[in-house]
C-alpha positions, 0 to 999 in steps of 0.5 A: 658443627656443620653450620647447615645441619643446624641451620640450613638458612642462615641469617645475614646481620650485623650486630654491635653490642657493649657490655656495661657492668650491670646491662648489655646494649646491642644494635642489630641491622638483619636485612634481607641479601638474597630476593629468594629468601622469605625473611623478617628484617630488622633494619634496625633493633636496639636493645637494652637488657640489664641484669638483675640488680639489688635495690638498696638494701632490700631483699628485692632485685629488679630486671629491665629488658627494653626493645625497639625495631622497625620490622619489615617481613620481606616475602621470597621474589615479592619484597616487603609485605608488611612493616610496623614499628614495634617497641616492648619493655618488661619490667621485673621484680624478684625476691629471692630466699631459701627455705628449708635448703630449697631456693625460691624465686618468686617474680612479678612483672609487667610487659607493654608493647606498642605497634605503630599498626595492627593486622590493619593500617587503622590504628595504632595498639599498645599491650599490656600483660602482667606475668608472674611466678616462682623458680624452686631447685634444691641440691642433694649429692652423695659420694660412691667410691670417688665418685659425686652423684648431684641430683638436682630437681627443679620445678618452674612456674609461670604465669601470664594474664591475658594480653590487653589486645588479641593475638588476632589483632596483631601481625605474627612476625616473631614470638614476642606478637604471639605472647598468649595467657599461659599457667604452666609449670615446668618440672626437671631433673637434672643428675650429674656423676663427677670425678676428680682428674687433675685435682679439678672436678669433671662431669662424668655423666650428666642426664637432663629431664624436663617437661611442661605441664599446661595447668590451662590450656592454650591457643597451641596446647591443651591441658596436660603434660606437653614435650618431654625433653631429654639430654644426656652426655657421657664423657668416661675418658679423654678419649671418646664422649657421647651426646644424645638429646631428643624432644617427645610429644606425649600428647601424640606419642612420638619423638618430635626430633632426636640427635646422637653423636659419638665422638672418639679422638686418637691421637691428634685425630678425631672421628665422629658418628651421629644421627639425626633425625626429624619427624616426618622430614629425615633420618640421617647418619653423619660421619666426620674425620679430621685429622691433622697433618702438620701445625698448618695443614688439616684434612676433613671428610664429611658424609651424610647419608638419608635412610628415607631415600637410600642416597648419599646426599652430601660428600665433603673432602676438605683440605684447610690451611691455617694462615694464622689470622685466616684459613683457607679450605 
């Protein structure tokens, strides 16, 4: 898909990852290369993340995520303005079990974060935070005329105790620094309609609904239901498919984002028609066409129309040449 529509200002980075049987070790370098960009530089970040591992012969599972980084906030046309060393360690213990066809997964853990400085340079800080919760899910299914309908309801509860260091005392560089007290339930419902094609199960239609309910207000949201998210995928035939997702603000009573796409495949050629909406920013229609001319050459057409201004804001006509390991466009 068009990268620009997803990320208008892509990052420059170098990432090295090594996967072990029970863990992943990664090294990330993310500098600023264009002085007109405002970015958070990670130069570098080292991260070790383990998967849920069973503790001996007990029913408990353990998971750890540890990361340390030198962070530098660079302002456009100015340069680095704030920098610090940060080490974040999260330990979690889980006890999964099943009761009356319902899967339960209660967990508890503690998160510690060290800062070489706070909002001022006066002292280093150590923030601690307890968290816990439970994930619950089950499945129901029934077969109608060769079609299998699968319903998967889920309930996720998460509680985060008030951190020992208030976020107001920290430089707000990314999501780790903004962690706050949380007492929230997430309700989810997944519906799938499945059929068999050539002996394999395929999803003809998928509808996923999720919504958060705040039991206690936080620094960013009040109590009650928050955003409602939905995703719908329809693939009745191999020649065309439909995908739509949206986020609805139940408090403000408006859609925050809407994305819809239709793909149609005719032979080796494919046509796409899409709609993009972001509240107070854009309302766009996108059109695309791709057709291979032979095993090496391919032609692409892409158009983007903005309803708010009435302008065709982007036109793209490309000819691709496949060079096996490279592509010339």
